[in-house]
N, C-alpha and C positions, 0 to 999 in steps of 0.2 A: 421161622425165618429170621426173626429178630435175634434169637439166641445164637445162630450160626454167624450172623453179621458181627455180633459182639466177639465171638471167637476169632474171626478174621482180624478185627481191630486189635485185639490183645496180642495176637501173633505179630502183627505189624509193629506194634509198640515195643515189644520185647526184642524184636530183631534189630530195629533201628536205634533204639536207645542203648541197648546193652550188647549189640552185635552177637546175639544168640541165634544159632541157626534154627529155622522153623522146624526142621525135621526132628529136633530134639524134644519137641512138645507134641504129644499125641492129642487128638480131639478130646479124649477123656480128661487129660491133665489140664487142658485149657478150660474145660467146663468146670472142673474143680476149682481152678484158680479164680474164675469169674464168681463162683459162689462164695469163695472166701473173701473176695474183694467187696462183697456186700457189707462186710464189717469194716467200719472206718479205721479202727486201730490196725487191722491187718493190711489195709492199703498203705498206711504209713510204714509198717514193717517191711512190706515188699519194696518200697522205695529205698529203704536203707540197705536191704539185703541184696537187691539186684542192681539198682542204679549206683549205690555207693561204691562198691568195688570196681565197677567199670570206669568210673570217673576219677577215683582217687588213688588207684593203685600206684600211680607214678608220682604222687605228691611227695615232695621232699620233706625231711624233718624240719619243722620251723626253727628259726634261730633262737626262739625263747624256750625251746625244749632241750633237755639234757638227759643223758644217762646218769642215773643216781650214783653208780659206782665211780664216776669221774668226780663227783662231789664228795662222797664219803663211801669208800669201798668197805668200810668197817660195818656198815649196815647189812645184815644178812638178807639174802633173797631166796625165796621159794615161790617162784612164779607159777602159780597153779594152773592158769589158763593156757600156758604154753605146753601143758601136759594133759594127760587124761584124768589126773587126780583132782577132779572138780565135780560139781553137781551135774554137769552134762555128760560126763564120761568120755569126753573127747577134747583134744586141743581146739581152741576157738579160732575162727577165721581171723587172720591178721597177726597172729602170734608166731612169727617166723623165728623168734629167738626168745629165750627166757631172760628178758632184760626189763628192768624198771626204768621207765622214762617219766619225767615230770617237768613242769615249768621250772625255770631257773630259780625263781623266788621260793617256790614250794620245796624244791630240793634242798636249798640252803637252809630253809626253816627246819626241815626234817633233820638235817645234819646237826642243827643246834639242839634239837630234842635228843638226838643220839648222844651228844656231848654231855648234856645235863644228866641223862640217865646213866651214862657210863661212870660219872662221878659217884653215883650211888650204887654201882655194882650191877647195873642192868644194861640192856641194849634193845635194839629193834630188829625185827624180822618182817620184811614186807612180802605180801602174797599177791598183790596186784596194784598197779599204778595207772599210767595212761592206758586206756582201753579203746582201740579203734572202734568207730561206730559200727563197722561190719561185724565186730565181735558181739556188740549189743544185739544186733539183728540175729546173729547166730543163736544167742540165748533165747530170743523170741521164737525162732523156728523150733528150737528144741521143745519149748513149752507147748507147742501145738501138734507135735508129732508123737506117734506111739512109742512106747518104750521108756523104762526108768532104770537104766543100768547102775546108777549110784544112789538110788532112793534110800536104801537101808542105812547109808551113812549120813547123807546130807539133808534129807527131808522126809524122814520116816512117817511123820504125822500130817503131812501137807500134800494136797493134790497140786501137781505142777501147773495146772491151768489157773491156779489161784495165786501164782507168784506175784503178779502185778497188783492184784487187789490187796494182798497182804503186805505189800511194800518191800518184797525181797529182791525184785528185779525191776529196773526202771526202763521205760521206753526211750528216754533220752537221759544218758548218764553223765554226771559231772566227771566221771573217770575219763570221758572222751574229750574233756577240756584240759586235761593234764594237771588238775588241781586236787584230785581225790586219790587217797591211798588206802588200801586195806592192809592192816598190819597187826602184829602182836608184840609181846615183850618177852625177852629172854632174861635169864638170871641164874644165880647159883643154885636155886632149888628146882630148876627145870629138869625133867626127865630127858635123857638123850633122844635125839631124833631117830625115828625108824627110817629105813630105806623102802620107799613105796614101789611096788610093782603092780601091774594090772591084776595079778592073782591074789593080792592082799585081801585078807578077810575084812568085810565091811562091818564096822561097829558103829552103833548109833552115836552121833556127834554130841549127844547130851549125856552119854554114859559117864560114870566117874572118871576123874582125871587119869588114873593109872590104867584104865581099861580101854578108853577110846584111842584113836590114832595119835601117836606121839609125834608132834611136829617140832620138838626141840624147844618149845616155849613154856612159859609158866602156865599154871592153871588159870584160865580165863573164864571158866564156867561151862564153856562149850568149845568145840573145834571151830575152825574157820568155815565160813559159808554154811553155817548151821541154820537152816530155815525153821526156826522154832522159837517160841516165846522165851525160852531160857537164854536165847542169844540177845534179847532186848537188853539194852545197856543197864537199866535199873531194875532188872528182874530180881525179885526178893528171894527166890528159891535157891540161888546158887550158894556155894560155901562162903564163909567169911574170908578165906584166903583169896578166892576168886574175886570177890567184891573189892578187896584191897588192891589187887593187881589191876583191875579195870580202872579203879579210881586213880591209881598212880599213873597209869598210861594216859588217861584223860587229862589229868592236871598238866602233865608234861607237854601234851599236844596243844592244849588250849593256851598255854603260856606263850607258844610261838605262833599263834594265829590260826590254829586248826579247830574246826567245829565238828563234834561227833554227830552220830545219827542214832536216834532212839531205838531203832529196831535191829541194829547190828553193832555190837561193841567194837568191832575191828575197823569200822568205816569212818574216815575223817576227811574233811574238805578244807583246803587252805583258802582263806578269804582275804588275803593281803592285797594291797593295791597293785595294779598291773597284772593281775591274774587273767589268763585267757578267758574270753567270754563265749567263744564259738566251739562247737564240737568239731573234732578232727577225725580223719579216717586213714592216715598214712600207716602202713604196716610197721610192726615192731621187728626190726632187723638186727643182726649181730652188731655189737659195738665195734666201730672202726678205730684203728690205731690213732688216726689223726684226732678223733674226738677226745681220746685220753690225753694226748699231748697238748691239745688246744686249751685244756682246762688248767694247765700248769704255767706258772710264771718263773719257776726256778728248776733248772736241770743240772744234774751231775752226770756227765757222760764218761764212762769208763770203757776203754777199749784195749784189746790185746792183739798181738800179731796173728795168733791163730787159736784154735780150740784148746790146745794143750799147753800154751804158754802160762807161766805162773806170775809173770810181771806184766803190768799194764800202766796206762796213763789216765789220770782223771782230770777233767776240765769242767769248771763251773760255767753256767750260762744264766743270763737273766733276760726276761722277755721285754722287748721294746716294740709295742704295737703287735704286728703279726709275725715278727721274727725274733730270734734269740741272738744275743750278743755275748761274746766271751766275757767272763768276769775274772779279772786278775789272771795270774799265770797257772799253767797246768802243774800237776805234781805226781810223783810216782806212787804206785800202789802194788801190793802183791795179792794174789788170789789163791784159789784152791790148789792143793798139791797135784791135782790131776787136771787143772785148767778150768774150763767152762763147760756148761751144758744148759740147754734151754730149761728155764725154770717156770714155776707157776706164779705169774704175776697178773698185771692188769690186761695183758694181751696173751692170747693162746701160746702155749709153750711149744707147740709142734707145728709152727707155721712155716718152717724151713728145714732143709736138711741139716743134720747135726745131732749130737748126742742129747738125750733128755735126762734131766737130773732126777736122782732118787736118793733115798736116805743112805748115808755112809759112803757115797761114791768119791768123796774128796774133791768135788767140783763146786765152783762158785756158780750161782744161777745167772743165766743170760736172759735178757728180756727187759721189761719196763716194770718198775716196782715203786710203790709208795713207801715213804720213810715214816717210821713210827716213833716210838718212845726213845728219848735219849736216856742214857744211864751212866752211872759212875760211882766211884768210891766216896766222893766228897758229899757233904750234906746239902750243898747248893751248887748250882752251875750257871754260868752265863750263857743261857740259851732260851729261846722262845718255844722250843719243843717241849712237850711234856717230859718231865724228868723223874727217873726212878733211882732212888738211892739203893745201891746194892748192899746187902748184908751177908753174913756168913750162911744164911739159910735161903738165899735167893738162888733158884735153879731155873734152867731152861730145859724143858722136857723134850727128849729126843726119842722116846719110846712111842712108836706110831700106834701101839695098841691102847695108849692112854687117852682118856677124854681131854687131857691137858696137853696133848701133843703140840709142839711148836709154840708153847706159851712160856712166858716168864712168870714164875710163881714163887710164893713164899712157902718153902717146904715145911715150915714149922706150923703153919696155920691151915694148910690145905690137906685134905685126906689123900694119901698117896695111892695111885693106881698104876704107877710106872716102875720099871726096873732099871731104867737108864735115864740119866740127865746130866747136864753140865753145870758144875758149881761156878757161879758167876763171880764170886768174891774169892780170889786166890792170892797167893803170895807174890805173883808176878804183876806186871803193870799193864797187861794186855787189855783188860777191861776197866782200867781207871777212867777212861772215857770211851763211850761207844754209842751207836745208834742202831736200833732194831730195823732191819730191812724186811718189809712185809712181803716176803716170799712165802708162798703156800699158805696164805691167810684169806679165808678160813682154811684150816688144814685138811688136806687129803692124805690119807694114810700112805706112808712110805715115800712121799714126794719130796722130802727134804725139810730140815728144821734148823732153827737157831742160827740164822744168817744175820750177821752184823757188819757194820763198819766198826773197826776197832784199831788199837795201836799195834803196830807190827813188832816182831822180834828184831827184824832187820830187813833191808831192801832185797835180800835174796832168800829169805825164809818164808816159804808158802804157808798157807793156812789149811784148815780142814774143809773149807768151803766159804769162808767169809772174805771180805775185802778189807785189807789192813793197810795202814799208812803211818807216817811219822806222827808223833803226838802233837806237834805244832799244827799239822794239817787237820787233824781231828778237831783241835781247838778252833780253827778257823771255820770249819763246818758248823760247830756248835753256835757260834755267834752269827753266822750268815743265814742259816736255814730259818725260814719263817713258815709255820704251818698254814697261815692264811694265804700263802702264795702257792699252795698245793705242790710242794716240791716232789720231784720224781728222780729216781735213779734209772738211767739207760745204760745197760752193760752188755757187751757182746764183742766178738772179734771184729777187727777192722773191715774185713770183707763183707760180713753180714750187715754191719752198720752202713756201709756204702750202698749195699743192695737195697736197704729199706729207707735210706735217707730221704729221697724225693717223695716217695709215697706216704711216708709218715710225717713229713714236714719237720724233719730233724735238722738241727744246725750243722753247718760245715765244721769239720774238726780242725 
């Protein structure tokens, strides 16, 4: 009698707290639930997995949280829990988009790490950032249910019921506070990344570097989310190269306020002032256009009359509070010989009707793009942008089969795997001053390459896909642009600009 009264109470609780219909629970399932709830930690887990999603699904993204790509789109992202390529074998609850979100301060600190490593020839790739508490609960459920779909790769020597005891999974995660990140380090000696599919062969995450799953990163001793002693940060059995890579990553992270975790070389928590203290459960959703633009304080807006026009107008804007104001006068530009097409930038390229850019189409990219390195013939330049001096061996690779596709490289020092490139230092003046437009960065094969601001041949001479202008206007961009203001290029036909202006919070032309 007491047992069935408990069943009735649990049905009542689940129905009224989480609005679950009682018909969805059989008497047997409620009995099992009651037995499970005799364990305190599972009572806690149930609260997260059932109550959390019911009460927090409508929670908006807090103001102190940002998408990492709006702070530094150069940091690579391989968000494992938005896919099935993780230790559970399924996308986790709350990952509706493969996006890294972090607290503002943590994201800016990570961008500083990226900048420091880039100066040494390295970079960052993140696997997980903010993690909704419902995803933590999902991990917990997985550990109590039958089945080990990815055991051979991620935890070949561990029983998943021991995840908590061994410290590989937390019941309350700092990831849910927006201050913790899982990442690795990229560099010139990294093997190229493989394309994962559910049918991919599982290889032990502790296997030698060349044999285990290739994530495009340097050898760190194990793969990501490897639940094994070899993944412990100071494990003495890994190779000397892996030790050096772990130490380089740890030093760079610690310098900017991140603290590592002894049992996972990839796990770091930011402890700066103002870091969030409470766990959060809002879902990870696709990046909104307004989020990208809200992070910028400088805009260059280029518009044309239509998709096929080769001439356009550029206008600079500076942020004043929540709005943008025009900065000085507009100036003429020329674009691709075939006009414009949606490109691969900070916002999806196929969000509206219109052509889509591909390699060799003679079209300039439409969309929203970050501005990268400035370059030129002179040894120095009056600009706050990073500056590259072009030499006779500087090339931009436009062969989409190359690992260097859409990159500026020194052909004299880099092993060539391309058959086509653009020589950047020529006899004409087109590249005497220029700025790399980060279209198709990181590069997707055949989506277009080597897109710049550069000097025009004349006001009626189109380009092969770049945006060109008078040399005096390039000089003004050099002196005006400030990377600390997150400058962006917004480029598209007038009709598309007006269509998106209100929803994207774009300024009036």
